[in-house]
C-alpha angles and dihedrals in degrees: 000000000000115000141226122244132176128237109186116206100184092119093052112024092024095055093045087067110121114255094010138086148147134238117239090254090051092051088050092051088050088056090049092053094043088054092049089052094053101251111165100219139005120211087218101182153294114311092193093057110093096208089057094051100092091040091052092046091049091052091049088050089052087052091053089050091054094247095113098040140163091006116098120231112215131182130218121225137159113267094252124109093238092061091052090050091050092048093055094043094054094034113028093170095059109129103173130046140173116207116205133198135158115252110174126102089240092058095042091053101030101035105030093033094213098314092112135038128192093274088053090054091055092044093055093045097050090043090055090044094051089050091051092050091047089054088055101249112176099216133005131187124201117219123212102202114210088008091157087067095044125101107258093225091056091046090054091051088045090052093043091054090047091052093048090054093052106266116162098205141010115222114215105204120201083191096174100031089250097141128086126204092265099049096042091050094055094046099046091046088053092048093047091051098044106032097043095214132115110259131226112213111213115181134177126200102232090127096027096255103104094115094040092047090048090055094047092045089052090050091048094051094049093044085053089056103257139110115252132215113202116210114221143164127211110262088359092275111166148116117322108335091002139243133287107296115244098222094041092053092047089050092047094051096045105033107029120106113294094331099113090045089072108019120054135193117249093225135010119275113211101225090182089077092055097095092046097052092042093053091047094051092047090053097039094050094037088233118132116229107249112253090239096044109140112259099348106045118111092249096041090105100018119120124189108154112094093232093048094044092049091047097049093048092055093046124351090213089067089077108007127069092198136012125257088229090063088063096050093258128133105070116119116256110234115214123188111235100166131040113351129185114200128193105232140152090280100044125133134217098262097052093040093052089049090055096047091044089060085059089050092250113144125187123220093221142357088257093058089049091050091051091053093043091053089055091047090052092053091047089054092050091052096045096035091216137073116285120246118241095260090055091053091047089048094053091046091050100039105028095157092050090047090052091056090049091051096047120097124179113194120205112266 
């Protein structure tokens, strides 16, 4: 039986969200948390974008050190040979790529304005794929942008050409959230059966069905005989109405009626990390978690009705499909109400040493403390908000990596 894996795209699709973004340190911490949770792959950025270069190199270095293992780090580029060339020039150590190109008639007519036809789309994609293989990439996925508005017969030809040129996966992008669970099931099943490649399922929430479509797309792919790689973002953050939420998809795949009895995950997912990563994403993006968010919303385990309260006190399973403890919730939240010392961009050695001492971090000398403090100051300048404890610990443990993350070299 084929299996289900997760490819999280928070650090690519999530940070493309209008009015939102993450610092390079925050993106790195996101990769750390995704790795801890058991996500198969992180789409960690744009190898062709110069301001990402040092961040991407630093994360690949963390992978070599074993810090970001076993998660795979994959870069997103346009499916044109010049993007592949640029990616390997700026990031020679990249091992995993996804190549993206629009495939729908709407995009061919409305975006390319007659400059490309279907045969040109396939030509560009296969040329980029050949270039990536020549460069020695280990795995490469091919993305059909706006696949849900693309003729299925053309998608099959597109996917078959990708397979013939060595692609490892085909990404089915419901770019505008146009699909519904019935249409995406039929299309992904047909693609799996006729293309012969594992499928990535990439769903947006414009019609409120990103999670449902991800579930149906995964089912269609497996019923068609192929592994499936569901694309998600933490807290569902993404362009316009957002992407399929990581936790909601995991819960749907593992807790919904009869699904897990037939369809299995390819590797374990640590649900106990859910609360931690959701809180960090909320803080880093500056985006409150909706009160009714599955699993991590403030009301996810709140009961007010007399009948519900009585029932859940007698047996939680009366009104809860899963326990809050499973998601890493339940610990008290400590809030300073008296004196508070914060590590910021204007902190001094004394206050900083006090903060790190509370986390049981001791410096061998005043010089070492000053070096770490300087990095913390720069991290605060970039994020424009106080760092969380894990970020402070990361900088103290990996100062040379942190230095790369905090370094930007604009064009002359």
